[in-house]
Legacy VTK file of the C-alpha trace (Angstrom):
# vtk DataFile Version 3.0
C-alpha trace
ASCII
DATASET POLYDATA
POINTS 289 float
127.423 91.055 88.432
130.279 91.473 85.795
131.562 94.915 84.613
130.358 93.999 81.085
126.770 93.266 82.223
126.684 96.330 84.373
127.800 98.418 81.404
125.212 96.647 79.155
122.325 97.494 81.554
123.431 101.060 81.850
123.550 101.389 78.099
120.156 99.860 77.733
118.724 102.125 80.369
120.209 105.189 78.623
118.725 104.316 75.325
115.328 103.970 76.907
115.602 107.275 78.535
116.299 108.823 75.029
113.317 106.919 73.637
110.976 107.799 76.323
111.974 111.456 76.766
109.162 114.010 76.221
106.249 111.357 76.507
103.607 112.308 79.039
102.289 110.226 81.700
102.747 106.480 80.641
106.003 106.032 79.142
105.499 102.573 77.704
103.421 103.153 74.598
106.436 103.131 72.199
107.418 99.563 73.210
111.002 100.434 74.238
113.552 97.638 74.245
115.582 96.578 77.316
117.407 93.479 78.460
115.563 93.035 81.795
113.480 94.897 84.527
114.069 93.352 88.202
110.827 93.858 90.216
111.205 93.509 94.013
108.161 92.676 95.549
106.301 90.841 98.351
105.034 87.300 98.910
101.420 88.417 98.982
101.639 89.639 95.350
102.931 86.181 94.359
100.828 84.166 96.511
97.566 85.901 95.492
98.614 85.667 91.790
98.277 89.239 90.991
102.030 89.617 90.407
101.907 87.432 87.281
98.760 89.173 86.093
100.393 92.519 86.159
103.834 91.693 84.911
102.106 89.631 82.062
100.253 92.953 81.126
103.477 94.967 81.272
105.585 92.524 79.185
102.874 92.456 76.715
102.587 96.137 76.356
106.432 96.884 76.255
108.348 93.771 75.248
110.447 94.207 78.522
111.400 90.925 80.156
110.431 91.075 83.915
112.374 89.220 86.490
110.720 89.249 90.034
112.579 88.749 93.420
110.024 87.955 96.158
110.410 88.139 99.835
108.807 89.861 102.795
108.489 93.754 102.645
111.265 94.097 105.256
113.845 91.842 103.095
112.591 93.714 99.913
113.211 97.185 101.145
116.592 96.162 102.319
117.531 94.761 98.859
116.055 97.945 97.326
118.430 99.906 99.608
121.260 98.135 98.139
120.243 98.655 94.419
119.520 94.878 93.878
116.483 95.736 91.816
114.942 98.350 89.539
111.674 99.165 91.148
109.802 97.847 94.283
106.126 96.916 94.742
105.499 96.838 98.606
102.696 97.127 101.128
104.512 98.492 104.321
103.643 102.317 104.456
105.688 103.568 107.455
108.926 101.475 106.233
108.334 102.731 102.790
108.360 106.467 103.906
111.644 105.816 105.858
113.079 104.199 102.748
112.159 107.094 100.651
113.475 109.586 103.237
116.653 107.761 103.159
116.928 108.688 99.353
116.641 105.253 97.897
113.836 105.884 95.463
112.602 108.319 92.970
108.934 108.514 93.849
106.352 106.617 95.820
102.936 106.233 94.265
99.800 104.425 95.428
98.769 101.610 93.185
96.110 99.411 94.850
94.713 98.050 98.081
92.804 95.104 99.577
92.373 94.192 103.180
93.624 92.175 105.975
91.352 89.558 107.752
91.686 87.291 110.481
90.831 83.580 109.841
90.643 80.724 112.158
88.645 77.373 112.835
85.131 76.872 112.021
84.257 76.267 115.757
85.947 79.577 116.713
87.156 78.561 120.080
87.898 82.187 121.076
84.611 83.502 119.945
86.013 86.238 117.656
83.552 86.084 114.923
82.121 89.688 114.099
84.470 91.573 116.647
86.714 94.404 115.751
90.353 93.520 115.035
91.467 94.743 118.387
88.709 93.056 120.336
89.314 89.693 118.354
93.007 89.706 119.279
92.265 90.417 122.879
89.849 87.501 123.076
92.319 85.288 121.371
94.999 86.309 123.998
92.592 85.876 126.748
91.499 82.293 125.722
95.042 81.405 124.893
93.910 80.071 121.474
96.580 79.163 119.043
97.613 82.008 116.847
100.029 81.503 113.873
102.175 84.416 112.722
104.429 84.971 109.815
107.267 86.151 112.044
109.226 87.273 109.104
109.260 91.110 109.284
107.039 91.236 105.992
104.482 93.876 105.594
101.866 91.507 106.783
103.686 90.668 109.685
104.434 94.339 110.611
100.672 95.185 110.244
99.849 92.235 112.549
102.222 93.316 115.131
100.713 96.874 114.884
97.282 95.473 115.442
98.585 93.598 118.588
100.080 96.774 119.956
96.804 98.705 119.080
95.087 96.206 121.189
97.480 96.491 124.060
98.983 93.099 123.812
102.571 91.709 123.476
102.056 88.050 122.094
105.919 87.440 121.901
107.086 84.460 123.801
103.527 83.304 124.633
103.065 79.581 124.177
100.006 80.074 122.170
101.698 82.461 119.672
103.553 80.698 117.054
105.899 82.197 114.524
106.569 80.118 111.156
109.232 82.521 109.621
107.476 81.615 106.143
105.241 83.230 103.779
101.520 83.811 103.717
100.505 80.428 102.102
102.578 78.240 104.181
101.694 80.209 107.475
97.873 79.632 106.795
98.663 75.877 106.202
100.197 75.713 109.750
97.225 77.491 111.258
95.011 74.870 109.561
97.055 71.914 110.874
97.222 73.523 114.391
93.565 74.516 114.436
94.561 78.167 115.003
93.947 81.723 114.031
95.994 83.726 111.546
96.318 87.284 109.994
96.384 87.417 106.207
95.587 89.577 103.347
92.283 88.871 101.579
93.648 88.060 98.173
95.994 85.325 99.221
93.392 84.002 101.452
90.927 83.593 98.697
93.449 81.766 96.403
93.926 79.046 99.078
90.600 79.164 101.033
89.050 76.080 99.614
91.704 73.756 100.879
92.377 75.559 103.989
88.924 75.177 105.551
89.450 78.243 107.688
86.540 80.841 107.408
87.083 84.420 107.762
85.917 85.550 111.124
87.131 89.103 111.413
86.957 91.556 108.378
85.649 95.002 107.560
87.615 97.178 110.059
89.219 100.084 108.366
92.421 99.487 110.589
92.787 96.456 108.358
93.081 98.063 104.973
96.146 96.946 103.212
98.011 99.497 100.721
100.473 99.035 98.015
102.901 101.482 96.501
105.461 101.387 93.744
108.819 102.865 94.075
111.350 103.140 91.308
115.053 102.920 92.672
117.039 106.073 92.208
119.637 105.590 89.469
121.721 108.526 90.971
122.181 106.432 93.921
122.549 103.033 92.169
123.730 103.761 88.657
123.499 100.133 87.431
119.678 100.081 87.783
117.442 99.986 84.771
116.037 103.382 85.639
113.852 103.821 82.550
112.356 100.401 82.728
111.637 100.912 86.430
109.845 103.983 85.683
107.913 102.632 82.851
106.847 99.849 85.136
105.781 102.273 87.790
103.769 104.369 85.220
102.151 101.186 83.817
100.766 100.249 87.079
99.296 103.798 87.852
97.878 104.163 84.197
94.228 103.624 83.134
95.456 100.287 81.554
97.278 99.094 84.458
94.454 100.128 87.051
92.055 98.329 84.760
94.163 95.075 84.734
94.258 95.331 88.545
90.496 95.816 88.945
89.691 92.909 86.912
91.992 90.515 88.707
89.798 87.764 90.361
86.473 88.496 89.000
86.231 85.659 86.875
87.360 82.960 89.313
86.032 84.661 92.768
83.308 86.914 91.457
84.926 89.873 92.981
88.130 92.016 92.481
90.912 90.805 94.725
92.631 94.090 94.714
91.004 97.674 94.475
92.876 100.043 91.914
93.705 103.281 93.674
95.991 105.497 91.714
93.420 108.301 91.934
93.417 108.172 95.690
95.466 109.161 98.717
96.121 106.855 101.606
93.933 108.955 103.765
91.034 108.545 101.203
91.533 104.780 101.352
91.659 104.540 105.032
88.234 106.456 105.284
86.606 104.654 102.274
LINES 1 290
289 0 1 2 3 4 5 6 7 8 9 10 11 12 13 14 15 16 17 18 19 20 21 22 23 24 25 26 27 28 29 30 31 32 33 34 35 36 37 38 39 40 41 42 43 44 45 46 47 48 49 50 51 52 53 54 55 56 57 58 59 60 61 62 63 64 65 66 67 68 69 70 71 72 73 74 75 76 77 78 79 80 81 82 83 84 85 86 87 88 89 90 91 92 93 94 95 96 97 98 99 100 101 102 103 104 105 106 107 108 109 110 111 112 113 114 115 116 117 118 119 120 121 122 123 124 125 126 127 128 129 130 131 132 133 134 135 136 137 138 139 140 141 142 143 144 145 146 147 148 149 150 151 152 153 154 155 156 157 158 159 160 161 162 163 164 165 166 167 168 169 170 171 172 173 174 175 176 177 178 179 180 181 182 183 184 185 186 187 188 189 190 191 192 193 194 195 196 197 198 199 200 201 202 203 204 205 206 207 208 209 210 211 212 213 214 215 216 217 218 219 220 221 222 223 224 225 226 227 228 229 230 231 232 233 234 235 236 237 238 239 240 241 242 243 244 245 246 247 248 249 250 251 252 253 254 255 256 257 258 259 260 261 262 263 264 265 266 267 268 269 270 271 272 273 274 275 276 277 278 279 280 281 282 283 284 285 286 287 288
């Protein structure tokens, strides 16, 4: 990025800080101006469709143009740690806490959650339907049924590996355990083609469900809840970031308007919300919900 562009972004961010100073809570009501906000986020937000839904709402509210960079949570956190974006929206709690501990972010606030599910062939060759997540994975391993993993160190992949560990199984290197290195949508397609099982967030699954033909077989286990946080990048560490716009985006997501927009997503098409707003909850409250 050129020196002139860096200077332009810093000047724009400074003007926004002045414009927003003193405003309580949501700092976007005054429609501040800025050249661009860079949001680093995960493939699940894009594949489910909620990313466009919330960024459209933010752009309409503020007039700030949003650019999104989408990858697995592991890659997104690395990019954020290099100051390559203004704000992160991710779903890898343990890694996020470590990222914050390293001093990369200003704050970490709970935004929303949905849940993970295990999908698989209608005939369910491993017989996992209705089991807990741990018991289902044990059964898949015992039967050596095909299981297709993202294998990309995304938040979903990290959680999947944690569930295998919880079940006391290391699937790495097993002939029936196949990694795609791809996002959620493509991974589910591979599972469909190979008549295998897969681990996915519910929101992305519902978007693709009709063409996949892979039903949900395991769901409702509290261990499968999928929590998203928003984290503005710290401008003290990365002066080039658009700090005011990043904070405004984070404030919008946890505001009553942003939470309402999250809660309405999916209702018209699927008859249910794909994500549950959660800014008024703690992680502990979500996990015992």
